[in-house]
C-alpha positions in Angstrom: -10.3 5.3 -29.5 -11.9 5.6 -33.5 -15.8 6.0 -34.8 -15.8 4.4 -38.4 -18.9 5.5 -40.0 -20.7 2.0 -40.3 -23.2 0.4 -39.1 -22.1 -2.8 -37.0 -24.9 -5.4 -36.0 -23.5 -5.4 -32.4 -26.1 -7.1 -29.7 -27.9 -4.2 -27.7 -28.3 -4.3 -24.3 -30.9 -2.0 -22.4 -28.9 0.1 -19.6 -31.2 1.5 -16.9 -32.7 5.0 -17.9 -32.0 4.3 -21.5 -34.0 4.5 -24.5 -35.2 2.2 -26.7 -33.3 2.5 -30.0 -35.2 3.7 -33.0 -35.6 1.6 -35.9 -32.8 2.0 -38.5 -34.7 3.2 -41.3 -34.9 6.3 -38.9 -31.6 6.5 -37.0 -30.9 5.5 -33.7 -32.0 7.1 -30.5 -29.6 9.1 -28.9 -31.1 10.5 -25.7 -31.0 8.9 -22.6 -34.4 8.7 -20.1 -36.6 10.7 -22.6 -39.3 10.2 -20.7 -38.2 11.1 -16.9 -40.4 8.2 -15.6 -39.0 8.3 -12.0 -34.9 10.0 -12.2 -34.2 13.1 -13.9 -30.6 11.7 -15.1 -28.9 12.2 -16.8 -30.2 15.7 -17.5 -29.1 18.4 -16.1 -30.2 22.4 -15.6 -28.7 25.3 -15.2 -27.7 26.9 -12.1 -30.4 29.3 -11.7 -32.8 26.5 -12.7 -33.7 24.1 -10.4 -35.2 20.9 -11.7 -37.0 18.2 -10.5 -39.2 15.1 -12.3 -43.1 15.9 -11.5 -45.5 13.2 -12.9 -43.2 12.0 -15.6 -42.0 15.4 -16.5 -38.6 17.1 -16.2 -39.9 20.6 -14.9 -37.6 23.5 -14.3 -38.3 26.9 -12.6 -37.3 29.4 -15.1 -36.1 33.1 -13.4 -36.8 36.3 -14.4 -34.3 38.7 -15.8 -31.5 37.0 -18.1 -30.3 37.9 -20.9 -29.8 35.8 -23.4 -31.7 32.0 -24.1 -28.7 29.9 -22.8 -28.3 31.4 -19.6 -31.5 29.6 -18.3 -31.6 25.8 -19.8 -32.3 21.9 -19.2 -30.0 19.6 -21.3 -28.2 16.6 -21.9 -24.4 16.1 -22.6 -22.5 13.4 -24.4 -24.5 12.8 -26.9 -22.8 11.3 -30.0 -23.1 13.0 -33.3 -22.1 12.0 -37.2 -21.0 14.5 -39.6 -23.0 14.2 -42.6 -26.2 12.8 -40.9 -29.6 14.2 -40.3 -30.9 14.3 -36.8 -34.6 15.0 -35.8 -35.8 16.0 -32.6 -39.2 15.7 -30.8 -40.3 16.4 -27.7 -43.6 17.6 -25.9 -43.3 21.2 -23.7 -45.7 23.5 -21.8 -44.9 26.7 -19.8 -46.9 28.4 -17.2 -46.8 31.6 -19.4 -46.7 32.1 -23.1 -42.8 31.8 -24.2 -40.7 31.0 -26.8 -37.9 28.6 -26.1 -34.7 27.6 -28.2 -34.5 23.9 -29.0 -30.7 23.2 -29.9 -28.4 20.1 -31.0 -25.1 21.5 -30.8 -21.3 20.8 -28.9 -21.6 21.0 -25.8 -17.6 21.9 -25.5 -16.2 24.4 -27.6 -16.2 25.6 -30.8 -20.3 24.7 -30.2 -20.8 23.5 -33.7 -24.7 23.9 -34.1 -26.4 21.1 -35.6 -30.1 22.8 -35.0 -31.2 25.9 -33.0 -35.2 26.0 -33.7 -37.8 28.2 -31.4 -40.7 26.3 -29.8 -43.6 28.8 -28.8 -44.9 27.4 -25.3 -48.2 27.5 -23.7 -49.9 25.8 -21.4 -51.7 23.4 -23.4 -49.3 20.1 -24.1 -47.9 20.4 -27.5 -45.2 18.3 -29.3 -42.4 20.0 -31.8 -40.4 18.3 -34.4 -37.0 19.7 -36.0 -34.2 18.3 -37.9 -30.9 19.5 -38.9 -27.7 17.8 -40.2 -25.0 17.6 -38.3 -21.3 18.7 -39.7 -19.4 17.4 -37.1 -18.4 14.1 -35.7 -18.1 14.0 -32.0 -19.1 12.2 -28.9 -19.6 15.6 -27.1 -23.0 16.5 -28.0 -25.6 18.4 -26.5 -29.3 18.3 -26.4 -31.2 21.5 -24.6 -34.0 23.7 -24.1 -32.4 27.1 -24.0 -35.1 29.1 -21.8 -33.3 32.8 -20.9 -34.2 35.9 -21.4 -37.5 36.0 -19.8 -38.8 39.1 -18.2 -41.3 37.1 -16.0 -40.7 33.7 -14.1 -42.5 31.0 -15.0 -42.2 26.5 -15.4 -41.4 24.7 -18.3 -42.0 20.7 -18.5 -40.7 18.7 -21.2 -41.3 15.1 -21.8 -40.8 12.6 -24.4 -37.8 13.7 -25.3 -36.0 12.0 -28.5 -33.4 12.7 -30.7 -33.2 10.0 -33.7 -30.3 9.8 -36.3 -26.9 8.4 -37.5 -25.8 5.1 -39.1 -23.8 3.9 -36.3 -25.9 1.7 -33.5 -25.4 2.7 -29.9 -22.2 0.9 -28.8 -21.6 0.1 -32.5 -19.0 1.0 -34.7 -15.3 0.4 -32.7 -12.2 0.4 -34.5 -9.5 -1.1 -31.9 -6.2 -0.6 -34.5 -4.1 -3.8 -34.8 -5.3 -7.1 -34.0 -1.3 -7.5 -32.5 -1.6 -6.0 -29.1 1.4 -5.5 -27.0 2.8 -3.8 -24.2 2.8 -0.5 -25.9 6.0 0.9 -23.3 8.2 -1.6 -23.1 9.8 -4.8 -22.5 12.2 -6.1 -20.0 15.3 -7.3 -21.8 15.4 -10.2 -19.0 11.9 -10.7 -18.6 8.9 -12.4 -20.2 7.8 -10.8 -23.6 4.6 -12.1 -25.5 1.7 -10.7 -27.6 -1.8 -11.4 -27.8 -3.2 -11.3 -31.4 -7.0 -11.6 -32.2 -7.7 -13.3 -35.2 -10.1 -16.0 -36.2 -7.9 -18.7 -37.6 -7.9 -22.3 -35.5 -4.2 -23.0 -36.8 -0.9 -21.5 -35.8 0.3 -18.3 -37.7 3.6 -17.0 -38.3 5.0 -13.8 -36.5 7.9 -11.9 -37.1 9.9 -9.3 -33.8 11.0 -6.5 -36.4 13.4 -3.3 -35.2 13.2 -0.1 -35.6 15.0 -0.6 -39.3 12.2 -2.9 -40.5 14.7 -6.1 -40.1 13.4 -9.2 -38.6 15.8 -10.0 -35.2 13.4 -13.0 -34.4 10.3 -15.5 -35.8 8.0 -17.9 -34.6 4.9 -19.5 -34.6 1.4 -18.3 -32.9 0.0 -20.7 -30.0 -3.8 -20.8 -30.9 -5.1 -19.6 -27.3 -8.8 -19.8 -28.8 -12.3 -18.1 -27.4 -12.0 -15.8 -24.6 -14.9 -14.8 -23.1 -14.1 -11.7 -21.6 -13.3 -10.1 -25.2 -15.3 -12.4 -27.3 -12.1 -12.4 -29.3 -10.1 -15.4 -30.5 -6.6 -15.0 -29.5 -3.4 -16.0 -30.6 -0.2 -15.8 -28.0 3.5 -14.8 -29.9 6.2 -15.5 -27.0 9.8 -13.6 -28.0 11.3 -14.4 -24.5 14.2 -15.4 -26.0 15.2 -12.0 -27.4 17.2 -10.0 -25.1 18.6 -6.9 -27.2 17.5 -4.2 -25.9 16.3 -0.9 -27.9 13.4 1.1 -29.7 10.8 0.7 -31.9 10.1 -2.9 -32.2 7.3 -4.5 -33.6 5.6 -7.4 -34.2 4.3 -8.4 -37.4 1.6 -11.5 -38.3 1.0 -11.3 -41.6 0.4 -7.7 -43.0 -0.8 -6.9 -39.4 1.8 -4.7 -36.8 1.9 -4.1 -33.8 2.3 -0.3 -32.3 6.0 0.2 -31.4 8.1 -0.6 -28.2 10.9 -1.1 -26.5 12.9 -3.9 -24.9 15.3 -2.4 -22.0 16.7 -3.1 -18.8 14.8 -1.7 -16.4 11.5 -0.5 -18.6 9.5 0.8 -15.3 11.8 2.9 -13.6 10.3 6.1 -15.2 6.9 5.2 -14.4 7.4 4.3 -10.8 8.6 8.2 -10.7 5.1 9.1 -12.6 2.9 6.8 -10.9 4.7 8.3 -7.6 4.3 12.1 -8.4 0.8 11.9 -9.5 0.6 12.3 -6.0 2.4 15.9 -5.4 -0.3 16.8 -8.8 -3.3 15.8 -6.5 -1.9 17.8 -3.5 -4.4 19.7 -2.1 -3.7 23.0 0.4 -0.3 23.4 -1.4 1.2 25.6 -4.6 1.7 23.1 -7.4 4.8 24.3 -8.8 6.0 24.9 -12.1 10.0 23.8 -11.1 8.9 20.6 -10.0 5.7 19.5 -12.8 5.8 22.2 -15.4 4.1 25.0 -16.9 1.0 23.5 -17.9 0.7 21.6 -14.6 1.0 24.6 -12.3 -1.7 25.8 -10.4 -2.2 27.7 -7.2 -3.2 26.5 -3.7 -6.4 25.0 -3.5 -8.7 25.0 -1.1 -6.8 27.3 1.3 -9.4 30.3 1.9 -8.7 32.3 -0.9 -11.5 34.1 -2.6 -13.5 32.2 -3.9 -12.8 29.1 -2.6 -13.8 28.5 1.2 -10.9 26.6 2.0 -10.3 23.5 4.3 -8.5 25.7 7.4 -11.9 25.5 9.4 -14.4 23.3 8.1 -17.9 22.9 9.8 -19.8 19.5 9.7 -23.3 19.2 8.2 -25.6 20.5 10.0 -26.7 18.4 12.9 -23.6 16.1 12.9 -21.0 18.6 15.1 -20.6 22.1 16.5 -17.0 22.8 15.8 -15.2 23.3 12.8 -11.8 21.5 12.1 -8.7 22.3 10.2 -8.1 19.7 7.8 -6.2 21.3 5.1 -4.2 18.9 3.4 -3.9 16.0 1.9 -5.0 14.7 -1.7 -7.7 14.9 -3.6 -9.3 11.5 -4.0 -10.2 10.7 -7.4 -11.8 13.2 -10.3 -13.3 15.6 -7.7 -12.5 17.7 -5.1 -13.1 15.2 -1.8 -11.1 13.9 0.2 -12.1 10.5 1.9 -10.3 8.9 5.2 -11.2 5.4 4.1 -9.2 5.9 0.3 -6.7 8.2 1.8 -5.5 5.5 4.3 -4.9 2.6 1.6 -3.7 4.6 -0.5 -1.0 6.2 2.1 -0.1 2.2 3.4 0.4 1.3 -0.1 3.3 4.0 0.0 4.8 3.7 3.1 4.4 -0.5 2.3 6.5 0.2 -0.5 9.0 2.0 1.1 9.0 -0.9 3.6 9.4 -3.7 0.8 12.7 -1.4 -0.3 13.7 -0.9 3.0 13.9 -5.0 3.6 14.8 -5.7 -0.3 17.3 -3.3 0.0 16.1 -1.3 -3.5 18.4 1.5 -2.7 16.2 3.6 -5.4 12.9 3.4 -3.4 14.9 4.7 -0.6 16.4 7.9 -2.1 15.8 11.2 -1.3 15.5 12.7 -4.5 13.4 10.3 -6.4 11.0 12.5 -7.0 10.5 16.5 -8.0 8.5 17.3 -4.6 8.9 20.2 -2.7 10.9 18.2 0.2 13.7 16.3 -1.7 17.0 16.8 -0.4 15.3 16.8 3.0 17.1 13.4 4.2 14.4 11.6 4.1 12.9 9.1 1.3 10.1 10.8 -0.6 8.0 8.0 -1.1 7.7 8.6 2.7 7.9 12.7 2.5 4.5 12.1 0.1 2.9 9.5 2.3 3.1 12.4 5.2 1.2 14.7 3.2 -1.3 12.3 3.1 -1.2 11.0 6.6 -0.9 14.2 8.6 -4.4 15.3 6.9 -5.7 11.8 8.2 -4.8 12.8 11.5 -6.5 16.6 11.2 -9.6 14.2 10.4 -10.1 12.6 13.9 -12.3 14.2 17.0 -11.1 16.5 19.5 -10.0 15.0 22.5 -13.2 17.5 24.4 -16.0 16.5 21.6 -19.0 13.7 21.7 -16.7 10.8 19.6 -13.3 12.0 20.5 -10.9 9.6 19.1 -13.5 8.9 16.1 -11.9 10.0 12.1 -14.7 11.9 10.2 -15.7 10.0 7.3 -14.7 12.6 4.4 -14.9 16.0 3.9 -16.1 17.4 0.2 -18.3 19.8 -1.4 -21.8 20.8 -1.0 -22.8 20.2 -4.5 -20.4 18.4 -7.6 -18.7 21.2 -9.4 -18.5 20.8 -12.7 -15.6 20.2 -15.6 -13.6 22.0 -15.2 -12.9 23.5 -11.8 -9.2 24.1 -10.5 -9.5 23.5 -7.1 -8.1 27.2 -6.5 -11.7 28.1 -8.3 -14.2 25.9 -6.1 -16.2 28.5 -4.8 -18.8 25.6 -3.0 -18.7 25.2 0.2 -17.4 22.0 2.2 -17.9 20.1 5.1 -17.1 17.3 7.3 -19.4 14.4 7.3 -20.3 12.0 10.6 -17.7 10.3 11.7 -17.3 6.6 11.0 -16.1 3.2 12.4 -14.4 2.4 9.2 -12.9 5.5 8.9 -11.6 5.7 12.5 -10.2 2.0 11.7 -8.8 3.1 8.7 -6.9 6.1 10.5 -5.5 3.4 13.5 -4.3 1.1 10.6 -1.9 3.6 8.8 -1.3 5.5 12.0 0.0 2.2 13.3 2.3 1.7 10.4 3.3 5.4 10.5 4.1 5.4 14.4 6.2 2.2 13.2 8.0 3.5 10.4 8.8 7.0 11.3 10.7 6.1 14.1 13.5 5.6 11.7 13.0 9.5 10.6 11.0 11.5 12.8 10.5 10.2 16.3 8.3 13.0 17.5 5.9 12.4 14.3 5.7 8.7 14.9 4.4 9.6 18.5 1.8 11.5 17.1 0.4 8.7 14.7 1.1 6.0 17.5 -0.8 7.9 19.7 -3.8 8.8 17.5 -3.7 4.9 16.3 -4.3 3.9 19.6 -7.1 6.6 20.4 -8.7 5.4 17.4 -8.7 1.8 18.0 -10.1 2.5 21.5 -13.0 5.2 19.8 -13.9 2.5 17.7 -14.1 -0.5 19.9 -16.7 1.8 21.6 -18.6 2.9 18.4 -18.1 -0.7 16.6 -21.8 0.1 14.2 -21.3 3.8 13.1 -21.5 3.4 9.6 -21.3 6.1 6.7 -24.5 5.7 4.1 -24.4 5.1 1.0 -26.9 7.6 0.1 -24.6 10.3 1.0 -23.5 11.1 -2.2 -23.7 14.1 -3.6 -20.9 16.6 -4.1 -18.8 13.3 -3.2 -18.8 9.6 -3.0 -20.0 7.6 -0.5 -17.8 5.2 0.1 -20.5 3.9 2.4 -19.7 0.8 4.4 -21.9 -1.5 6.8 -18.9 -4.6 7.1 -16.1 -3.5 9.3 -14.9 -6.5 10.5 -11.9 -6.7 8.1 -11.4 -2.9 9.0 -10.6 -4.0 12.7 -8.9 -7.2 11.8 -6.6 -5.3 9.6 -6.1 -2.2 12.3 -5.2 -4.6 15.4 -2.4 -6.3 12.7 -0.9 -3.0 12.2 -1.4 -2.1 15.7 0.5 -5.4 17.2 3.0 -5.1 14.6 4.1 -1.8 15.4 3.5 -2.6 19.6 3.9 -5.9 20.3 0.7 -5.8 22.6 -0.7 -9.3 22.6 -4.2 -7.7 22.9 -4.2 -6.9 19.0 -3.2 -10.1 17.9 -6.4 -11.9 19.1 -8.3 -9.0 17.4 -6.5 -10.2 13.9 -9.5 -12.4 12.9 -9.4 -12.0 8.9 -7.6 -13.4 6.3 -6.3 -13.1 2.3 -8.8 -14.8 -0.2 -9.3 -14.4 -3.6 -11.1 -11.5 -3.4 -8.2 -9.9 -2.5 -8.4 -6.2 -1.0 -9.9 -2.8 -1.9 -10.5 0.0 0.0 -14.0 -1.6 1.1 -12.4 -4.6 1.9 -9.3 -4.7 3.9 -9.5 -8.0 5.5 -6.7 -9.3 3.6 -4.1 -6.4 4.5 -3.6 -8.2 8.1 -2.0 -11.1 6.1 0.5 -8.9 4.1 1.4 -7.1 7.2 2.0 -10.2 8.5 4.2 -11.3 5.7 6.0 -8.3 5.6 6.9 -8.0 8.8 7.5 -12.4 9.9 9.9 -11.6 12.6 7.3 -9.2 14.4 4.3 -12.4 14.7 4.2 -15.5 15.9 5.7 -18.3 13.6 2.3 -20.4 13.6 0.8 -16.9 12.1 3.3 -16.3 9.8 3.3 -19.7 8.4 -0.5 -20.1 8.0 -0.3 -16.4 6.4 2.6 -17.0 4.0 0.4 -20.2 2.3 -2.5 -17.9 1.9 -0.2 -15.7 -0.1 1.0 -18.3 -2.4 -2.4 -19.7 -2.9 -4.1 -16.7 -4.0 -1.4 -15.9 -6.0 -1.6 -19.5 -7.5 -4.9 -18.4 -8.3 -4.2 -15.3 -10.0 -1.2 -16.7 -12.2 -3.7 -19.1 -13.3 -6.3 -17.0 -14.1 -3.8 -14.9 -16.0 -2.7 -18.0 -18.4 -6.1 -19.1 -18.7 -6.8 -15.8 -20.6 -6.0 -14.7 -24.1 -5.2 -11.0 -22.6 -2.8 -11.8 -19.1 -5.2 -10.2 -16.8 -4.7 -11.6 -13.3 -8.1 -10.6 -11.8 -10.4 -12.9 -13.5 -14.1 -11.9 -12.4 -16.5 -14.9 -11.7 -19.1 -13.7 -12.4 -18.0 -12.9 -15.8 -18.6 -8.8 -15.2 -16.0 -6.0 -14.8 -16.3 -3.7 -11.7 -15.5 -0.4 -11.7 -12.2 0.2 -11.4 -11.0 -3.2 -12.6 -7.5 -2.0 -13.5 -6.6 -1.7 -9.4 -7.9 -5.3 -9.1 -5.3 -6.0 -11.8 -2.7 -4.0 -10.0 -3.8 -5.3 -6.7 -3.7 -9.1 -7.7 -0.3 -8.1 -8.9 0.5 -6.8 -5.7 -0.5 -10.4 -4.3 1.5 -11.9 -6.6 4.7 -9.9 -6.1 4.6 -10.6 -2.4 4.6 -13.7 -3.0 7.5 -14.0 -5.6 9.3 -12.0 -2.7 8.3 -14.9 -0.3 9.2 -18.1 -2.7 11.5 -16.4 -5.5 9.6 -18.3 -7.9 10.2 -16.4 -11.3 6.5 -17.8 -12.7 4.8 -15.0 -10.2 7.7 -12.2 -11.5 6.9 -13.5 -14.7 2.8 -13.1 -14.0 3.5 -9.5 -12.7 5.8 -8.4 -15.8 2.4 -9.8 -17.9 0.0 -7.7 -15.5 2.1 -4.8 -16.1 1.5 -5.8 -20.5 -2.1 -5.6 -20.2 -2.3 -2.5 -18.6 0.2 -0.9 -20.9 -2.3 -2.4 -24.1 -2.1 -5.7 -24.7 -5.6 -5.9 -24.1 -8.7 -6.6 -26.3 -9.1 -2.9 -26.5 -5.4 -2.6 -28.1 -5.4 0.3 -25.4 -2.7 1.4 -22.6 -4.8 2.4 -19.3 -1.6 4.8 -18.0 -1.4 8.1 -19.8 1.7 8.8 -21.5 2.9 5.0 -21.6 2.1 4.2 -25.5 1.1 4.8 -28.4 -2.8 4.7 -27.7 -2.6 5.6 -24.1 -5.8 7.1 -22.2 -5.5 10.8 -21.8 -8.9 12.5 -21.1 -9.6 10.6 -17.3 -12.1 11.7 -15.6 -10.6 14.9 -13.7 -11.9 18.7 -12.6 -8.5 20.2 -13.5 -7.0 17.7 -15.8 -9.7 18.6 -18.5 -8.1 19.4 -21.8 -10.9 17.6 -23.5 -13.2 20.8 -22.5 -10.5 23.1 -22.1 -8.0 23.7 -24.5 -6.5 25.9 -22.0 -5.9 22.6 -19.6 -3.4 20.3 -20.4 -3.8 16.7 -20.0 -3.5 14.3 -17.4 0.4 13.9 -16.4 2.3 10.5 -17.6 1.7 7.9 -15.0 -2.0 8.5 -14.1 -3.6 4.8 -14.1 -7.5 4.5 -15.8 -10.1 3.2 -13.6 -10.6 0.8 -17.2 -13.4 -1.5 -18.1 -16.8 -0.8 -16.0 -19.6 -3.6 -17.0 -21.8 -1.4 -15.0 -21.4 1.3 -17.5 -23.0 3.9 -14.9 -22.1 7.4 -16.4 -24.1 8.3 -19.8 -21.1 8.4 -21.9 -20.7 5.0 -21.4 -24.3 3.9 -21.6 -24.1 6.3 -25.1 -21.1 4.3 -26.5 -20.9 1.2 -25.0 -23.9 -0.7 -25.0 -23.5 -4.5 -25.8 -19.7 -4.3 -25.2 -18.3 -7.2 -23.8 -17.2 -7.0 -20.5 -13.0 -6.3 -20.9 -14.3 -3.8 -23.5 -16.5 -1.7 -21.3 -14.1 1.3 -21.8 -13.6 4.4 -23.5 -11.4 7.5 -23.0 -13.6 10.2 -22.4 -13.6 13.1 -19.6 -17.8 12.2 -19.2 -16.8 8.6 -18.3 -16.4 8.6 -14.5 -17.5 4.9 -14.2 -14.9 4.0 -16.9 -12.2 6.6 -16.9 -11.8 8.1 -13.5 -8.7 8.2 -11.5 -7.8 7.6 -7.7 -5.4 7.9 -5.5 -5.0 4.0 -4.0 -5.5 3.0 -8.3 -1.9 4.9 -8.6 -0.5 3.9 -5.3 -1.0 0.2 -6.6 0.6 1.5 -10.1 3.5 2.7 -8.7 4.2 -0.3 -6.2 4.4 -3.0 -9.0 6.4 -0.7 -11.3 8.9 -0.3 -8.7 8.7 -4.1 -8.0 8.7 -5.2 -11.7 12.8 -3.4 -11.9 13.6 -4.6 -8.8 12.5 -7.9 -8.7 
């Protein structure tokens, strides 16, 4: 996205911790939480400079013995700067010794261009400082910092009332979304639905043209006026060119002098996306070298977390203090998201989706999906479908997270394993020096293990009977352990160094695990425990009850007929609701939030809704369901209010700065952007991170997104998001 250096009067919405805008006469406030009323977020301090909020001030312990000012700092990153604009920095500060510090405004990333660097003499008496400077660069990666290094004696520095004002673009303003003609920027299927959305205020139809790569008009018509779209605040038209079926590259849709980004029309447009979305998992394997012969030189890296210095490794990981008295080998598995954590609840869902993709391929006779050699991974040519090889890498890790038989809580699963503290950007896995810990077992993790283990046992009987038996034993053991410990919940507060993945209602996990165990074993004791159903809320890592119905309709001959008919009816009804939601909007998103707000990982709500519609198609063969899946792909690949493809490498305006520790080109040019096929989390009305708070205030729900590395609340990646993307990409070409 690009910012125009113009002021746009967008409504301003205050975000928790955000400072009020200054008046336009002196520029806009660019610092968040400069008064430190309760918390220090998003302020940080150097690793040798512990800091905390005391009496409404940010105080830091400055060490002795450093040489340069920047070796001990307090700061805030992700401050937007505009080229040629003056900025005024104000703050009040004290120190327990008479010292001189440097007050700086500069880029937080190379080349660290400086807007101001001023000396400030501090004493024990509070003093207010004011400095000015003019930015020579336009960037969202500015930094406000007090550089306090070089002290000969240790002292305490305290800050308050920090403010940086300047610029002419109001917070959340100035966005340029490119052409108002929005299309699937990748490709449309020759035999499928093909539509474009146009943001235009006209209340009457507009003429449109489909042009080939040479600029020749190959189809034309008039738009349908869709009207006001609540989620984007756009007035939208629809251009339908479904009847044009000639394959080719470089097509565009034109409405007047406005032209879309180019796209292709192909017989199977998603074959490469299926492969790339699945290749995402090999890129994120832990405990294995990622080799250039599979991913190319730019993405190759040594094995992460295998205990080679400075890495502590996952070969023998202790519990958090007070949790247990043993260590486990929990090597392997996938890094969950933008950090180096590995989580049973998210990992089990992602592995389940890959194994379900295999089962669909099996029953639909999708030869490509069953092929060994589909993916560039070490297990290619082992006579096992590659999608199962990839899922196994995670399942093996899940089995290792089970509490040993001779220990308290035997059979339970540890909830997660991750670093003691958050690692900085960038941190390649093998350079992670943080100690790592197993976190307490949880009922949710244990039941996730039971569900994925039961599915594994059923599937792998065809390929590796010994592994299948391991999975079944682990699943049944986990089930019994969960029955004995039904209310061990992961705390929300356990969120330093990794996500909490907290969940205090496990009725849904019990039901899902029971469905998988019954499908595999036929033991009717499990059937009575299947108590949840698919609802319009769908499914996620936290809400897995709907997966019981999806398992039933996937395996109808393994369940009683009344259960099958009821589950089938619910899948069709929920799919009908998603189709209605998709058709009711100017941009084709089957996930329409009832509260009008987009949630964290909203693109996964889109892909999960598409999975349900795809399963409805498999049950009914009704074209409206498969058409809706295709239009959902359009939304993900650019036909949205942002004119943004959320999938890296797919589209002229594709996400490329997803929040990730080693795909961090934005902060280190030596590192790569994400490989093709990584799904960004997408619009999130919550704006939980400082980058989003700085740049997206007042955003329409479906436009609360920014392609910045630091925006973890809108631009992170996750294994369960990519697993559902791979699932629907495979469906789109094999429907």
